[in-house]
N, CA, C and O atoms as CSV, one atom per row, in Angstrom:
chain,resi,resn,atom,element,x,y,z
A,1,MET,N,N,0.876,-1.228,0.054
A,1,MET,CA,C,-0.064,-0.080,0.059
A,1,MET,C,C,0.889,1.272,-0.009
A,1,MET,O,O,1.810,1.414,0.795
A,2,THR,N,N,0.660,2.044,-0.813
A,2,THR,CA,C,1.482,3.256,-0.903
A,2,THR,C,C,0.390,4.422,-1.210
A,2,THR,O,O,-0.636,4.149,-1.833
A,3,ASP,N,N,0.667,5.756,-0.735
A,3,ASP,CA,C,-0.043,6.680,-0.823
A,3,ASP,C,C,0.778,7.767,-1.510
A,3,ASP,O,O,2.002,7.729,-1.380
A,4,GLU,N,N,0.202,8.739,-2.237
A,4,GLU,CA,C,0.789,9.689,-2.863
A,4,GLU,C,C,-0.168,10.881,-3.108
A,4,GLU,O,O,-1.248,10.731,-3.679
A,5,GLY,N,N,0.299,12.123,-2.631
A,5,GLY,CA,C,-0.322,13.260,-2.909
A,5,GLY,C,C,-0.160,13.809,-4.301
A,5,GLY,O,O,0.964,13.856,-4.801
A,6,THR,N,N,-1.210,14.221,-4.942
A,6,THR,CA,C,-1.054,14.620,-6.379
A,6,THR,C,C,-0.384,15.946,-6.525
A,6,THR,O,O,-0.028,16.318,-7.643
A,7,MET,N,N,-0.171,16.760,-5.352
A,7,MET,CA,C,0.478,17.920,-5.393
A,7,MET,C,C,2.067,17.711,-4.983
A,7,MET,O,O,2.794,18.700,-4.896
A,8,ASP,N,N,2.530,16.498,-4.756
A,8,ASP,CA,C,3.788,16.309,-4.372
A,8,ASP,C,C,4.434,16.048,-5.763
A,8,ASP,O,O,4.393,14.967,-6.351
A,9,VAL,N,N,5.023,17.158,-6.203
A,9,VAL,CA,C,5.533,17.364,-7.612
A,9,VAL,C,C,7.019,16.912,-7.617
A,9,VAL,O,O,7.573,16.873,-8.716
A,10,GLY,N,N,7.645,16.606,-6.639
A,10,GLY,CA,C,9.043,15.990,-6.549
A,10,GLY,C,C,10.080,17.079,-6.873
A,10,GLY,O,O,11.123,16.666,-7.381
A,11,LYS,N,N,9.984,18.207,-6.695
A,11,LYS,CA,C,10.973,19.199,-6.994
A,11,LYS,C,C,11.782,19.506,-5.913
A,11,LYS,O,O,12.876,19.992,-6.201
A,12,SER,N,N,11.503,19.335,-4.659
A,12,SER,CA,C,12.276,19.525,-3.461
A,12,SER,C,C,12.890,18.253,-3.027
A,12,SER,O,O,12.505,17.147,-3.406
A,13,ARG,N,N,13.855,18.468,-2.221
A,13,ARG,CA,C,14.459,17.195,-1.717
A,13,ARG,C,C,13.613,16.359,-0.938
A,13,ARG,O,O,12.858,16.928,-0.150
A,14,GLY,N,N,13.592,15.131,-1.004
A,14,GLY,CA,C,12.764,14.182,-0.386
A,14,GLY,C,C,11.374,13.977,-0.930
A,14,GLY,O,O,10.664,13.066,-0.505
A,15,GLN,N,N,10.973,14.828,-1.880
A,15,GLN,CA,C,9.729,14.726,-2.397
A,15,GLN,C,C,9.660,13.537,-3.417
A,15,GLN,O,O,10.725,13.164,-3.908
A,16,VAL,N,N,8.470,12.897,-3.784
A,16,VAL,CA,C,8.222,11.855,-4.837
A,16,VAL,C,C,7.278,12.297,-5.721
A,16,VAL,O,O,6.130,12.551,-5.356
A,17,PRO,N,N,7.700,12.428,-6.990
A,17,PRO,CA,C,6.488,12.839,-7.978
A,17,PRO,C,C,5.377,11.628,-8.133
A,17,PRO,O,O,5.690,10.437,-8.115
A,18,VAL,N,N,4.361,12.000,-8.251
A,18,VAL,CA,C,3.221,10.919,-8.555
A,18,VAL,C,C,3.637,9.854,-9.437
A,18,VAL,O,O,3.378,8.692,-9.124
A,19,GLU,N,N,4.282,10.134,-10.554
A,19,GLU,CA,C,4.516,9.149,-11.660
A,19,GLU,C,C,5.504,8.089,-11.043
A,19,GLU,O,O,5.482,6.969,-11.552
A,20,GLN,N,N,6.356,8.325,-10.013
A,20,GLN,CA,C,7.268,7.384,-9.537
A,20,GLN,C,C,6.453,6.402,-8.792
A,20,GLN,O,O,6.708,5.203,-8.903
A,21,SER,N,N,5.400,6.863,-7.970
A,21,SER,CA,C,4.520,5.839,-7.284
A,21,SER,C,C,3.667,5.010,-8.234
A,21,SER,O,O,3.442,3.819,-8.016
A,22,ILE,N,N,3.194,5.666,-9.295
A,22,ILE,CA,C,2.506,4.811,-10.264
A,22,ILE,C,C,3.308,3.745,-10.870
A,22,ILE,O,O,2.823,2.626,-11.037
A,23,GLU,N,N,4.678,4.071,-11.254
A,23,GLU,CA,C,5.560,3.053,-11.637
A,23,GLU,C,C,5.967,1.962,-10.709
A,23,GLU,O,O,6.221,0.804,-11.041
A,24,PHE,N,N,6.001,2.489,-9.447
A,24,PHE,CA,C,6.379,1.487,-8.422
A,24,PHE,C,C,5.126,0.451,-8.222
A,24,PHE,O,O,5.363,-0.720,-7.926
A,25,GLN,N,N,3.877,0.889,-8.381
A,25,GLN,CA,C,2.700,0.076,-8.206
A,25,GLN,C,C,2.720,-0.938,-9.368
A,25,GLN,O,O,2.599,-2.148,-9.178
A,26,GLU,N,N,2.881,-0.370,-10.594
A,26,GLU,CA,C,2.954,-1.249,-11.779
A,26,GLU,C,C,3.989,-2.253,-11.738
A,26,GLU,O,O,3.733,-3.378,-12.168
A,27,ARG,N,N,5.154,-1.973,-11.260
A,27,ARG,CA,C,6.270,-3.125,-11.054
A,27,ARG,C,C,5.826,-3.978,-10.018
A,27,ARG,O,O,5.861,-5.190,-10.228
A,28,LEU,N,N,5.451,-3.589,-9.035
A,28,LEU,CA,C,5.121,-4.701,-7.964
A,28,LEU,C,C,4.081,-5.602,-8.570
A,28,LEU,O,O,4.203,-6.821,-8.444
A,29,ARG,N,N,3.031,-5.061,-9.241
A,29,ARG,CA,C,1.838,-6.026,-9.767
A,29,ARG,C,C,2.520,-6.902,-10.823
A,29,ARG,O,O,2.212,-8.093,-10.838
A,30,ARG,N,N,3.411,-6.442,-11.706
A,30,ARG,CA,C,4.030,-7.300,-12.752
A,30,ARG,C,C,4.715,-8.487,-12.132
A,30,ARG,O,O,4.661,-9.545,-12.759
A,31,VAL,N,N,5.366,-8.449,-10.960
A,31,VAL,CA,C,6.048,-9.426,-10.297
A,31,VAL,C,C,5.260,-10.166,-9.370
A,31,VAL,O,O,5.812,-10.915,-8.564
A,32,GLY,N,N,3.887,-10.013,-9.409
A,32,GLY,CA,C,3.007,-10.792,-8.584
A,32,GLY,C,C,2.645,-10.211,-7.315
A,32,GLY,O,O,1.923,-10.900,-6.595
A,33,GLY,N,N,3.006,-9.080,-6.901
A,33,GLY,CA,C,2.679,-8.493,-5.650
A,33,GLY,C,C,1.221,-7.833,-5.730
A,33,GLY,O,O,0.741,-7.472,-6.804
A,34,ASP,N,N,0.608,-7.715,-4.596
A,34,ASP,CA,C,-0.642,-6.992,-4.540
A,34,ASP,C,C,-0.423,-5.643,-4.020
A,34,ASP,O,O,-0.061,-5.513,-2.851
A,35,ALA,N,N,-0.605,-4.631,-4.770
A,35,ALA,CA,C,-0.455,-3.283,-4.514
A,35,ALA,C,C,-1.608,-2.348,-4.762
A,35,ALA,O,O,-2.329,-2.392,-5.759
A,36,THR,N,N,-1.713,-1.538,-3.811
A,36,THR,CA,C,-2.719,-0.528,-4.009
A,36,THR,C,C,-2.039,0.846,-3.787
A,36,THR,O,O,-1.264,1.091,-2.863
A,37,LEU,N,N,-2.436,1.729,-4.774
A,37,LEU,CA,C,-1.957,3.288,-4.773
A,37,LEU,C,C,-3.203,4.067,-4.498
A,37,LEU,O,O,-4.232,3.988,-5.170
A,38,LEU,N,N,-3.021,4.829,-3.447
A,38,LEU,CA,C,-4.007,5.746,-2.886
A,38,LEU,C,C,-3.574,6.996,-3.301
A,38,LEU,O,O,-2.663,7.518,-2.659
A,39,LYS,N,N,-4.214,7.775,-4.578
A,39,LYS,CA,C,-3.839,9.079,-4.874
A,39,LYS,C,C,-4.649,10.033,-4.184
A,39,LYS,O,O,-5.876,9.989,-4.268
A,40,LEU,N,N,-4.004,10.950,-3.460
A,40,LEU,CA,C,-4.761,11.846,-2.688
A,40,LEU,C,C,-4.892,13.230,-3.334
A,40,LEU,O,O,-3.938,14.001,-3.225
A,41,GLU,N,N,-5.883,13.571,-3.933
A,41,GLU,CA,C,-6.016,14.743,-4.687
A,41,GLU,C,C,-5.776,15.976,-3.952
A,41,GLU,O,O,-6.464,16.326,-2.992
A,42,GLY,N,N,-4.762,16.644,-4.431
A,42,GLY,CA,C,-4.462,18.085,-3.674
A,42,GLY,C,C,-3.507,17.901,-2.570
A,42,GLY,O,O,-3.079,18.895,-1.984
A,43,ALA,N,N,-3.093,16.581,-2.197
A,43,ALA,CA,C,-2.158,16.594,-0.943
A,43,ALA,C,C,-0.798,16.897,-1.398
A,43,ALA,O,O,-0.473,16.686,-2.566
A,44,GLY,N,N,-0.028,17.358,-0.578
A,44,GLY,CA,C,1.465,17.567,-0.997
A,44,GLY,C,C,2.227,16.552,-0.178
A,44,GLY,O,O,1.730,15.480,0.166
A,45,HIS,N,N,3.431,16.930,0.113
A,45,HIS,CA,C,4.404,15.687,0.589
A,45,HIS,C,C,4.519,15.869,2.129
A,45,HIS,O,O,4.662,16.969,2.663
A,46,GLY,N,N,4.441,14.660,2.806
A,46,GLY,CA,C,4.687,14.785,4.190
A,46,GLY,C,C,3.494,15.060,5.044
A,46,GLY,O,O,3.602,15.833,5.996
A,47,PHE,N,N,2.398,14.492,4.769
A,47,PHE,CA,C,1.107,14.942,5.669
A,47,PHE,C,C,0.837,13.806,6.661
A,47,PHE,O,O,-0.019,13.975,7.529
A,48,THR,N,N,1.491,12.707,6.584
A,48,THR,CA,C,0.896,11.554,7.509
A,48,THR,C,C,1.311,11.801,8.963
A,48,THR,O,O,0.722,11.201,9.862
A,49,HIS,N,N,2.302,12.662,9.227
A,49,HIS,CA,C,2.763,12.757,10.539
A,49,HIS,C,C,1.777,13.748,11.446
A,49,HIS,O,O,1.950,14.004,12.637
A,50,ASN,N,N,0.802,14.196,10.679
A,50,ASN,CA,C,-0.141,15.172,11.338
A,50,ASN,C,C,-1.504,14.473,11.386
A,50,ASN,O,O,-2.308,14.790,10.510
A,51,PHE,N,N,-1.879,13.533,12.327
A,51,PHE,CA,C,-2.963,12.832,12.139
A,51,PHE,C,C,-4.317,13.392,11.984
A,51,PHE,O,O,-5.186,12.833,11.315
A,52,PRO,N,N,-4.499,14.614,12.673
A,52,PRO,CA,C,-5.807,15.228,12.576
A,52,PRO,C,C,-6.121,15.702,11.115
A,52,PRO,O,O,-7.273,15.975,10.780
A,53,HIS,N,N,-5.079,15.788,10.276
A,53,HIS,CA,C,-5.170,16.207,8.883
A,53,HIS,C,C,-5.982,15.157,8.109
A,53,HIS,O,O,-5.770,13.963,8.323
A,54,LYS,N,N,-6.854,15.535,7.262
A,54,LYS,CA,C,-7.726,14.695,6.460
A,54,LYS,C,C,-7.107,13.759,5.615
A,54,LYS,O,O,-7.629,12.659,5.431
A,55,TYR,N,N,-5.933,14.116,5.023
A,55,TYR,CA,C,-5.278,13.008,4.127
A,55,TYR,C,C,-4.529,11.963,5.064
A,55,TYR,O,O,-4.430,10.798,4.679
A,56,ALA,N,N,-3.992,12.365,6.310
A,56,ALA,CA,C,-3.652,11.435,7.149
A,56,ALA,C,C,-4.489,10.346,7.641
A,56,ALA,O,O,-4.085,9.190,7.773
A,57,ARG,N,N,-5.828,10.809,7.943
A,57,ARG,CA,C,-6.915,9.900,8.296
A,57,ARG,C,C,-7.194,9.065,7.096
A,57,ARG,O,O,-7.303,7.859,7.315
A,58,GLU,N,N,-7.325,9.463,5.911
A,58,GLU,CA,C,-7.584,8.776,4.823
A,58,GLU,C,C,-6.507,7.661,4.512
A,58,GLU,O,O,-6.836,6.504,4.252
A,59,THR,N,N,-5.283,8.067,4.554
A,59,THR,CA,C,-4.260,7.195,4.512
A,59,THR,C,C,-4.342,5.900,5.471
A,59,THR,O,O,-4.382,4.748,5.039
A,60,LEU,N,N,-4.361,6.268,6.871
A,60,LEU,CA,C,-4.697,5.311,7.886
A,60,LEU,C,C,-5.694,4.344,7.409
A,60,LEU,O,O,-5.369,3.173,7.213
A,61,ARG,N,N,-6.998,4.804,7.195
A,61,ARG,CA,C,-8.057,3.949,6.918
A,61,ARG,C,C,-7.765,3.067,5.720
A,61,ARG,O,O,-8.080,1.878,5.770
A,62,ALA,N,N,-7.207,3.556,4.694
A,62,ALA,CA,C,-6.746,2.637,3.432
A,62,ALA,C,C,-5.759,1.628,3.900
A,62,ALA,O,O,-5.866,0.456,3.538
A,63,ALA,N,N,-4.692,2.071,4.779
A,63,ALA,CA,C,-3.713,1.033,5.098
A,63,ALA,C,C,-4.076,-0.192,6.120
A,63,ALA,O,O,-3.562,-1.310,6.139
A,64,ILE,N,N,-5.169,0.364,7.016
A,64,ILE,CA,C,-5.718,-0.661,7.837
A,64,ILE,C,C,-6.529,-1.643,6.811
A,64,ILE,O,O,-6.345,-2.852,6.957
A,65,GLU,N,N,-7.374,-1.218,5.830
A,65,GLU,CA,C,-8.049,-2.055,5.087
A,65,GLU,C,C,-7.055,-2.899,4.173
A,65,GLU,O,O,-7.232,-4.108,4.018
A,66,PHE,N,N,-6.131,-2.298,3.647
A,66,PHE,CA,C,-5.175,-3.191,2.809
A,66,PHE,C,C,-4.561,-4.222,3.679
A,66,PHE,O,O,-4.687,-5.400,3.346
A,67,PHE,N,N,-3.784,-3.852,4.964
A,67,PHE,CA,C,-3.344,-4.985,5.687
A,67,PHE,C,C,-4.250,-5.859,6.290
A,67,PHE,O,O,-3.888,-7.024,6.456
A,68,THR,N,N,-5.393,-5.498,6.656
A,68,THR,CA,C,-6.390,-6.470,7.028
A,68,THR,C,C,-6.808,-7.506,5.946
A,68,THR,O,O,-6.946,-8.703,6.195
A,69,LYS,N,N,-6.991,-6.966,4.769
A,69,LYS,CA,C,-7.070,-7.821,3.511
A,69,LYS,C,C,-5.885,-8.852,3.412
A,69,LYS,O,O,-6.068,-10.043,3.159
A,70,GLN,N,N,-4.757,-8.330,3.617
A,70,GLN,CA,C,-3.465,-9.212,3.424
A,70,GLN,C,C,-3.217,-10.178,4.457
A,70,GLN,O,O,-2.661,-11.250,4.220
A,71,LEU,N,N,-3.611,-9.830,5.593
A,71,LEU,CA,C,-3.232,-10.591,6.816
A,71,LEU,C,C,-4.332,-11.674,7.221
A,71,LEU,O,O,-4.069,-12.656,7.916
A,72,VAL,N,N,-5.543,-11.391,6.727
A,72,VAL,CA,C,-6.867,-12.306,7.101
A,72,VAL,C,C,-7.060,-13.034,5.941
A,72,VAL,O,O,-7.995,-12.737,5.199
A,73,ARG,N,N,-6.271,-13.993,5.665
A,73,ARG,CA,C,-6.674,-14.838,4.499
A,73,ARG,C,C,-6.777,-16.145,4.817
A,73,ARG,O,O,-7.101,-16.965,3.958
């Protein structure tokens, strides 16, 4: 499970352009991995440390859903 803000344009140090996350998801799937990419429209980089933030809550919900699916088989 990976999340990516669509406004994370990858121009500053440490940022990751959304295209890199899309490619990562595609490569994982090609080798048989189960990958989910959550694109957060309007999110920038580094929002998950601020839990009250709506993007952090959305990411946590998606991660719980993904890991529950993976671990409860």
